[in-house]
N, C-alpha and C positions, 0 to 999 in steps of 0.2 A: 471436585471429584468427578470422575467419568462414570456415567451410568450405562449399563447394558440393558437394552430392552429387546427381548425375544418375543416376537408375535406369532400368531397362528401361521400355518403353512401358506406360502405364496401360491397363487394359482398354478405355477409350474412346479409345485412341490419343492419350492425353495424356502429356506428359513431367513427371515429378516433380522439382522442385528443392527441396532442403532447406537451410535456414540453420541450421546446427547446429555448435556450441552458440551460443545467443544470448550476446553479450558485453556486458560492463559492466552486468549485472543480477545480483541476488542469487539464487542457485539455478540450476537446470538446466532449460532449455526449448529448443524449436526451432520454426521456422516452416516449413510446407511449402506450396509453390505447385504447382498443376497448370497446365501450359502446353500450348498446341497448337503446331503447326509454325510458326505466325507469331508465337510468343511471346505470344499473347493469354492473359490470366489467366482461368482458369475456376474456380479455387478457391484461397483463401488461408486458412490456419488456423494458429493458435497452439496448439502441443501442450505440455503440461506432462508431462515424462517422468520426473519424480522422485516417488517415493512415500515418505511419512513415517509417517502413521498414528497420530499422537498421540492422536486421539480414542479409539482402542482401548487405547493404552499406559497411559493414566491410569485406566482402569477397574480396580477392585479396590484402588486406593490410598486411604488416608484423605484426606478433603477438605482438611485443613490442609496437606498436602504439595503440593497442586496449584499454587498461585501460584509456587512455586519450580520445579516440574517443567516447567511449560509454557514457561518462559523458554528452554528448550533447543531450542525450535522454531527459534530464529534467534539469530545473533550481532549483527545490525544493529538489530533492534527488540525485544529481550527485555523491556525495560521495558513496552512496550505490552501484551504478553501477561501480564506480572506484574501489572499494574494491572487489566486486564480480569478476570483470574481472581480478583484480590483483591476486586473489587467483587462478583463472584458469590458468593464464600464469605462476604462480609459478610452477604449475605441468609441464608445458612445458619445463622448465629449470631444473626440478628435485628438486626443493626446497620444499620438503614436510614439512620440519621444518624450520621456520625462526629463525633468531637470537632473543634472548629475547627482545632486544631494538626495532627491526623492528616490531615484533608482538605487543608490548605494544604501540608503537607510532600509529600503525594502529588502535588498539583498542581505543586509545584516540581520534583519528579523528572520528571514528565511533560513539563514545559516544557524541561528539560534534554535529554530524549529527542528532542523535536521539533527542537530546535536542532541537535543533533549529527547526526541522521539527514538532515535537509534539507541541512545543509552538506556532508555526505559525498556525497549524490547529486548536487548541483549542481556542486560544484567538482571532484570526482573522476570522476564517471560521465557527466554530461551536458555539462559545459562544453566538452570537446574538440569535440563536434559543432557547438556554437553558435559557438565562437571560430574554428575552422578551416574549417568547412564540411563538409557531409555527404559530399562526394566527395573530401575531402582524403586524403593518403596515410595508410594505416593505421598506419604506423610513427610518424607525427606525431600522429595522432588518438587521444590517450590522456593520462593524467595526467602521464606523463613529458614529453610535448610541452608541456603547460601549464606545468610547472615550468621548462622550458627557455626558453619565450618570454614567460611572464607570471609570473615568480617571486614577485612581491609578492602577486598574486592567489592563487596556489597556497598561499603561506604563510598568508594570511588564512583560507583554507578549512581548513587543518590546525588552526590555532589556534581557530577557531570550533568545530570538532568537538571538539577537546580540552577546551575550556571546558565544553561540554555534558556531556561524559563526567565531568568533575570534579564537576559538580553531582550527577550520578547517584552517583558514588563517595562523596561526602560523606554521602549519605542511605542508600545500599544497601551500602556497604562495598567494592564493586568497581565498575569501569566497566561490566563485562559479567557478567551472571548473578550479581548480588549478591542479598542478601535484604533485604527492607524491609517489604513488606506481610504482615500476618498477619490472620487473620479478625477483623474489627472494628476494624482500625487499623494501627498501625506498631510496629515492634519497637525503634526507636531515635530519640531526639530529636536535632535538629540543634543543635550547640553554638554559642555566640556566636562562638567562635574560628573555627569552620568557616564560619559565615555571613560573618564579616568578611573571610576569605580570598576568598570568592566575590564579595563586594562590590567588591573592589579592581579587578577587570578588567571588570565588567559594562558600564560605560559604553563601553568600546572595542568590546565585542561588539555593542552596539546600533548604534554608528556603522558598523562593518563590515557589519552586516546591512542597514542603510539603503543603503550603497554598493552592495551586491550587488543589491538591488532595482533601483536605478537602472541598473546595468550590464546586467542582464537585459533591462530595457525597451529600452535603446538597441540591444542586439543584435537583439532581435526586431523593433524598428521598422526596422532596416536590412536585415532578412532578406527576400528575396523569397518564402521559403517560408511565413513565419508566418501570413499571412491565409488561406492555402489548404491548408496541409499537414494532412492528417488531420482535416478539418472534417466533422463529421456530427452530426445532431441526436440528443439522448438525454434521458432522465430523469436527475435528480440526487437524491442523498440524503445527509443528514448528521445529526448531533446538533445541536440548537439550544437555547440557553438560553431560559428562560421569557419574557424580554423581546425575543427575536429575535436576540441576539448570538451569535456563534460561541463555542462552548465545547468545548475539546478533551477535558475530563474527564467532563462529565455533561450531562444535559438530556433533551429529548424528540426523537423522530425526526421529521424533516421531509423530504418528497419533493416535488419540483417536476417538471413536464413540460418539454419542450423550449422552450415559449413562456414559461415562468416561472409557470404556473398551479399552485396547490397540488394535490397528489394526496392527501396527508395531512399533518397538522401536529400537533406536540407530542404525538405518540403515546408512550405509556409503553413504553419499550424492553423491559420484561419480557414484553410481549405481542408481540414482534417476529414470532413465527411465525404470527400472525393476518394479517400483512401481507406477509410474504416467504416464498417457497417456493424450494427448491433442486432443480434438475434435474441428472441425471447423463447425460453423453453418452459414447459408446463410445470416442472418440478422445482423451480427456484424463482425467488423474487429478483434475483440478480441476472442482468443481461449478459450475453456472450458476444463480445466484439471480435471481429476478424478483419484481416486485410483483404479488401475487395478483389484485388488482382489475383489472389490465391484461392479464393472461395472459402466457404464456411468450414469445409472439412480440413483444409490444410493451412488456412490463413490465421489461425489463432497464434498468440504470441505471449511472451513474458515481458513484464516491465519491472522496474524497481532496481535495487542495488546490483543484482546479478546481471540484469540486462544492461545497466549503465556501464559496468566494467567491461562487458562484451562489445558494446557499441562505440565507446569513446576511444579516440586515438591517444589521448593523454589527459592527465590531471594537471592543473596549473599551479599546484602547491607542491613543494619538493618532497616532503616526507610521505605524503599520500601517493605521489607519483612513483616513488620508490616501492611502496607497498603494492601499487597496482601492477608494476612490472613483475614483481614476485608472484602475484596472483595469476597473471597471464602465463608466466613461465611454468607454473604448476600444471597448466593445460597444454604445455608445449606450444605456447603462443597461439593456440587455436581457441575455439569457443568452449567456455566452461558450462557444462550442462548439469552438474551435480546440485541437487536441491539444497544440501547443507552448505554449499559454497555461498548461498545468500548471506549467511552470518558473517563470513570473512569479508565479503564485499561491503556489507553494511557497516562494519567497523572501519574499513578503509574510508568510507564516506564520512563517518563520524570524525575521523582524523582530518579529512579534507575540509570539513565544516569548521573545525577548531582553528585550523590554519587560516581559513578564509576570514573568520572573525578577527583574528589577530591582525591580518593585513588591513581589513576595513577600518579597524579602530585607529590605525596609524594614517589613514587617508584624511587629508585636511578637509575634503568635501563633506565628511560624515557629520560635521557639526555646522554645516551651512544652514541658511534660513530660506533659501529660494526653493519652495516645496511644491508648487502647483504649476502645471502647464495645461493649455487647452488649444482647441483647433476647431475644425469644421465638424458639426454634429452629424451623427449617424444613427440608424435605427437597428443596427445589429452589431454585436461585439462578441469576440471569442478570446478567452484567456486560457493559456496553457502553461503549466509549470511542472517541474519534477518534484512531487511531494515525496516524503520519506519512503512511501510504499510504491512509488512509481509515477508514471505520467498521468496528469490530472487535467481534464478538459471541463471548462465552463463556457456555455454558449447561451446567449440571451438575445431575444428580439423584443423591441419596445414599440409602442405606437406613438402617434403624434402628441399624446399627452404625457409622455415619458413613463408610461406604465408598462411593466413587463407582461408580454402576451404569450411568450413561449420561452421555455428554459430546457436545456438538455445538459446533463452532467454525465461524463464518463469518468469515474473515479479510478484510482490506481487498482484497487482490489477487483473492480469489475473487469479491467483490462487483464487481470491475472486469473479470471474465473475458470476458463477452460484449462489453463495450466495447472491450477490447484486440483482440478478434477483428475488431470493426468497424473499428478503426483500421488493422489490418493489411490488411483488404480494401480500404479506401478508398485507402490509400497505394499498394498494389499496382496498383489500377486506374488511379490518376492518373500514376504514375511508371514502372511496369514494363511495363504492357500494351503489347505490340507492339514493345518495345525489346530490343536486344541486351543481355543481362544482364552487368553488371560488378559488381565488389565495391562500388563506390560506390553503385550503384543499390540493391543488396541492403541496404546500410547504411541506406537510407531506411526500410526495414521495421524494422530494429532501433531506429532513432531513434524511430519511432512507439511501439514497445513500451516503450522506455526512458523515455519521457515520463511514463508511469504510475508509474515507480519500483517495478516489481513485485518482490515478495519471493516467489519461486516455491517456496522451501523452506516458508514459512509456509502456502502455499495448498493443499498437497496432503495432505488428510486425508480421503480418500474413505470414506464410510460404506458398509457392506454389501459387495456383490460388486464386485470390482475388474476393470475392463475390461483386456484383455490382447491383444496382437497379436504373433504370431511369424511370421517369414518365413524360408524356406530359400532361399538364394541360391547359384548355382553359381559356378565360378571366373571365368566371363565376366561376372558381375554380373547374370545373368538370374534372376528370381524363379521358382523351379520348384515351390514349394508354399507355402501360406499357411494359417494358422489364426487365427481371431479369436474371442475370447470377449467378448460385449457386456456392457454394464452390467446387463442382465437375466439374465446367467448363461448365455445361449444361445450355443452354438458354431456357427461357420460355417467350412467348409473350402474349399480350392482357391484358385487364383490370383485368381479373381474375387470372393472373399469381400469384403464391404463393409468 
């Protein structure tokens, strides 16, 4: 349930409205709006109010523990962190090239992760808004309502997610927080019996995924919101294969601007920090990355399904590629900027993952037993993959005793931070400005954030000084004192502190 909090007048005679907590997202966050007496929107911000700090927790641990430790960032996308960390520690042991079996088993697990995560988001979190409308009754606008009115669709969502988790379990031992990646490879082979069990249902998963793509397109085509909701220009970034195909597991970094022009292409991701910088702002625990060559004002970008559909030249599975072409045709083969198009792109990727699983299960290498490679040791490793929510960076430095001395994570939701704020501002200006606020109107803001499928738990790993704000409120709700510590460590006091 969304809560509305209206506080005392802002120093500029503006009223603050908070949407807290954000619902149907992973983690804890809120949106604040500053309104004048005519309900004109003067400011709209997404705040991440949850602090996790894994970048500090893993310092002092031996590097081989990291792929298992970092999974605890999240229960929705643990495989993404497991694999990104696995790729980083591969570099530490000099395993720049894995054995064919180890790489394909990792890719299979990753495809299972993409399938289960995308199914969870669309069917459980996003579909109530699309099926019932943004302004529908909150009691109906949830997964229980979907089960009641669309039981077959809800069941498909449950089974698609379960199948993806079964793929993960067969490889990692558990559906959530298993073990699989070790430095230089994998710790377990996939047996022929396990492969055959997964083969049995994959055809149905492909068919259901194809049906979900068609459903999403029909819903968006029928929606008056889709062409105009949260539309704003941005840059886009993702991994890309050497031949220009989308690759969830590996590749070089590609960035395009709002018109589709290349900013950089096939960049070695181990040098990501030559191209991307992270900014800290005082009002959020989440960092703000930007492309260095464009600067902090113009260099922010979007990642995730929408970005990947905009950056990839093609998908290498036939049904998903057909769907991608239709997606691009809807934007006249240009860049698609509509926030709601994230859902369509996400389901195309779900179909791509299902087709990818089917192909890998037929690959003879998938049940091989040569699982570990090694080479010349190193003191620094970077691993990058395309997680369900977008490009994910893990960067570790170790000392001569194999202990982690520095860690930096730029997770998918962090990469989307500025873009989510732009979506909130755009939707607030279009739908809330000057209107009498209702729960349905405020849900429009949540729909905008939800389209990114943010994982707020993953995104909060602030380095250095942590911004903090404390307010003293009297019994009447009036703010009588306030203290703010900025990201620079400087304190400001009083009710008018920024």
